[in-house]
N, C-alpha and C positions, 0 to 999 in steps of 0.2 A: 049779282054779276058773276059770270064764270071766268076762271083764270086757268091757263095752262102754265104750270110752275113746277119748281123742284121741291121735293120732300126729302129731308135728310134722313139717312139711316147709317148702318155700319157701327163700328166701335170707335173708342176714343183715339184721335189722331189717325184714324183710318176711315175717312168718310166714304159714303156711297149714297148716291142720290137717285130717286125715282121721279120720272116726269109724269105728273098726274093732272087730271082735270078736277078742279075743286071750286067750291064757292069762295069768293074773295073774303068773306067774313070768317071762314074756318081757320084754325091755327095752321102754321106751316107744316108741322109734322102730325097734324090731326086727321080729321075725317076728310075723305076725298070721294069723288064719283067714279073715276076710272083711271087706271094706270095705262099710259100710252107710250112709255119708253123708259130708259135708264141712262145714267151718266156716272162713270167711274174715273175720277180725277187721278187715281194712282197709276193708271195705265199710260203708256206712251201716247203721244199725240197721233202717231201714224197707225195705232192699233185700231182694228175695225170694231172691237168690242168696247172701246172707250165710250162711244155714244151709239145707242140703239133707239130707233124710232118706229112707231106704227103709223106709217104715212096715211093709210086709208082712214083710220080712226081719227087722226089729228085733223084731216081735211073735213070730216063730218062735223066735228065740234067747232071748227072755225066757221063753218057755214051756219052753225046755230048761234054764233055770236061770242064764242069764247075768244079771249084775247091772251096771247102769250106774253110772258114777262120778257125783259130785255135779254137776260141770259138765254132763255129758251128760244127767243126770236133769232139769236145768232146761230143756234143749232139748226133751226128750220130754214134759215136763209141759205145754208150750205146745200140743203136738199131741194131748194126751190119751192118750199111750201109756204113761205111768208116773206114779206119785204122787211129788211132791217137796215137802218141808217145809224151811223155813229151819233150819239147824243152830244149836244153842246151845252156846257155849263160854264160860262165865263167867270162866275163868282166862286167856283169850286177851288181854284188855285190861288185866289186872292188872299193876301196876308190879312191877319186880324189887326185890331187897333194897337195892341201892345207891340206887335212886330213892326208896325209902321212907325211907332214912336222910337223904337230902338234904332231903326234904319235912319231916321231923321237925326238922332243924336250922333250917330257915327259920321254922317255927312258934315255936321257942324264942327266936330272935332278935327276932321280932315281939313276943312277950310281954315280953321284957326292955325293949324300947324303949317299950312302952306303960306299963310300971310305973315307968320312970325319970322323975324330976322334970324339968320344963321348964328349959332352960338360962337363966341370968340374962342380962339384956341387957348387952352390953358398954358400958363407959363411953365417953362421947363424947370423941374425941381433940381436944386444943386446936388452934386454928387455927395453922397454921405462920406464923412471922414471917419476913418477907422479909429476908434478909441482904444487906448491901451487896456489890455485885459489885466485886471487885478489878479495877482496870484492868490489862489485859495489857500487858507491856512491849513497846515498839515493836520490831519486827523489822527489823534492819538489812538493807538490800538487799544482795544478793550482788554482789561485784565482777564487772564485765563482763569479757569476754575481752580487750578492748583494755587495760584497766587492769592486768590480770594480766600481759599481755605486757610492758608498760612496766616493771613492778616487776622482772620477770625480767631484762630488759636492764640495768636500773640495778644489780642485784646483781652481774651478770657484769662490768660496767665498773669496779666498786670505788668507794670514796669519792672525791668530787670534790675536786680540789686547790684550796686557797684562792687567790683572785685576788690578784695582786701589787699592793700599794698603791703608788700613784704618789708618788715622793719629791720631787716638784717643790715642794710647799708646805714640807716640812721643810728642804730645801736653801736655799730663799729666806729662810726665817726665820733660819737659821744665818749666812748672808752678812750680813744686816742687823745681827745682833748683833755680828759681828766688825768691821764698818766703824766708824772713829772719827767721832764727830759733831763738826763744827766749831762752836765757840761763836759765832764771828762770821765773816762773809765778808770775807776779806782783800782790800784794793784791789789792783788790777793794778799792776805796777811801772812801766809806761809813764805812767800817770796821776800817780804819785808824782814821776817825773822832770820832767814838765812843770810841776808845781806848784813844784818847787824851782828851776827855771830851768836845769836840767842837761840837756845834750844827751842823745843816745841812750845811756842807761845801762841796761843790762838786768840784772836780777837773775838769779843762777844758777837754773836750772830746778829743781835739787834742794833749794834752801833753802826754808825755811818762810816764811810771810808776814811774820813779825816780823823775821827775819834780813834779809830783802830790804829792809824799811823802814829798818833801822839802817844797812846798807851805803850805801843811797842818801843818807842824811843826812850820813854821814861824807865821802863824795865831794864833796858840795856845799860842805862847810866847807873842804876842802883847796883846791878851786878858788877859793873866795873869798879865801883867804890868799895864794895864789900870784899872783893877778892884779895887785895894786899894784906889786910888785917888778919885774915884767916891764916895766911902763910907765916 
C-alpha cells in the first residue's frame, strides 16, 4: 500500500521534513519512491516556504491509490487536493484507572468533611503571670596572668618563716625585775664625816649605806675619848 507521508531530516533540535511517496512497510526515514514536497517547522506560519507541494505529482499518486497521512492531509486540504476532517477519539482524554481511584478518594474525603460537625472553639488561655526574675550570681573575674604567676612563685618558695621577735623589751623587763629597789637614798660617807668632825674617813666601797654610817659614828667616839688623855 502506498502512503504520502513525512520523512524526517535536518539536525538535532532543528528538524526538516520531506513529503514523500513510499511503501507503508518501509521505515519512516528509509527508502521512498518519490519526493513530492517539503515542510520546515522552524519557519513562521505565514512564510510561503514553510510548506511546498508538487500538486500535479500528488494528484497522479492519489489517482493511483496512494493515501496521505493525517498530517499531510491537513497540508493538502489547504490546497484543495484532498478532503480532511478532524478525527474523533473520545477515549484519548479519558483518565486511567489510577486517576479514577484518586478522584474517587478526593470526593469521599470532601463528603466526610462536609458531614462532620464544626469544631468547638478552644477555651481562652489565661493570661500568663510574670514570674520574678531570679538575680544571677555575680561572676567572679578570672585571675589575670600576673596574679597567677605570683601564686606559682609563692607555692615554689614554700611557706614564709615567721619574723624573729625582738627580745629587747623582754630583757629590759627582766633586768628591772632583778634589780633591788632602795627604800631610801643613803647619804654619801664624806658628808657624814664632815658632820661628825672627823677627818677624811672613807667607808669601804663594798659596805652598805647603814654599815658605813655605823663605822663612821664609832670612829668619832674613839677619837673623842682618846683626845683628853693625850693632852
